[in-house]
C-alpha positions in Angstrom: -27.9 3.3 45.2 -29.4 0.0 46.0 -27.4 -3.3 46.0 -28.9 -4.5 42.7 -27.8 -1.3 40.9 -24.3 -1.6 42.4 -24.0 -5.2 41.1 -25.4 -4.2 37.7 -22.9 -1.3 37.5 -20.0 -3.6 38.4 -21.0 -6.1 35.7 -21.4 -3.4 33.1 -18.1 -1.8 34.1 -16.3 -5.1 33.5 -18.0 -5.5 30.1 -17.1 -1.9 29.1 -13.5 -2.5 30.2 -13.3 -5.7 28.2 -14.7 -4.0 25.1 -12.2 -1.2 25.5 -9.3 -3.6 25.7 -10.6 -5.5 22.7 -10.8 -2.3 20.6 -7.3 -1.3 21.8 -5.8 -4.6 20.7 -7.6 -4.4 17.3 -6.2 -0.9 16.7 -2.8 -2.0 17.7 -2.8 -4.8 15.3 -4.0 -2.5 12.5 -1.3 0.0 13.2 1.4 -2.8 13.3 0.2 -4.1 9.9 0.3 -0.6 8.4 3.7 0.1 9.8 5.1 -3.2 8.5 3.6 -2.6 5.1 5.1 0.9 5.0 8.5 -0.3 6.1 8.4 -3.0 3.3 7.5 -0.4 0.7 10.3 1.9 1.9 12.9 -0.9 1.7 11.7 -1.7 -1.8 11.8 1.9 -3.0 15.2 2.4 -1.5 16.6 -0.7 -3.2 15.2 0.5 -6.5 16.7 3.9 -6.0 20.1 2.3 -5.2 19.8 0.3 -8.4 19.4 3.5 -10.4 15.6 3.8 -10.8 14.2 7.3 -10.5 11.2 8.2 -8.5 9.2 8.7 -11.7 10.0 5.2 -12.9 9.2 3.6 -9.5 5.9 5.5 -9.4 5.0 4.2 -12.8 5.9 0.6 -12.0 3.9 0.5 -8.8 1.1 2.8 -9.9 1.6 5.3 -7.0 2.1 9.0 -7.0 5.6 10.4 -7.0 4.6 12.5 -4.0 3.8 9.4 -1.9 7.2 7.9 -2.7 8.9 11.1 -1.9 7.1 11.4 1.4 8.0 7.8 2.4 11.6 8.3 1.4 11.8 11.5 3.5 10.5 9.7 6.6 13.5 7.4 6.5 
């Protein structure tokens, strides 16, 4: 491999690495937002259950399926 090819490969390697790091950070941020949102929903559903609301009523209020609420509550 000639010197020019080596330099080109070094530059490209750094660019690819930077791109990978950027994508990793973006994915981490998305996951954090999703987890935070899920946690907030769980807290809200649990509070409503503690106040005497049933799953059917909670599903109706928030326009979500009963199954999704049950799944979230089972994760806790």
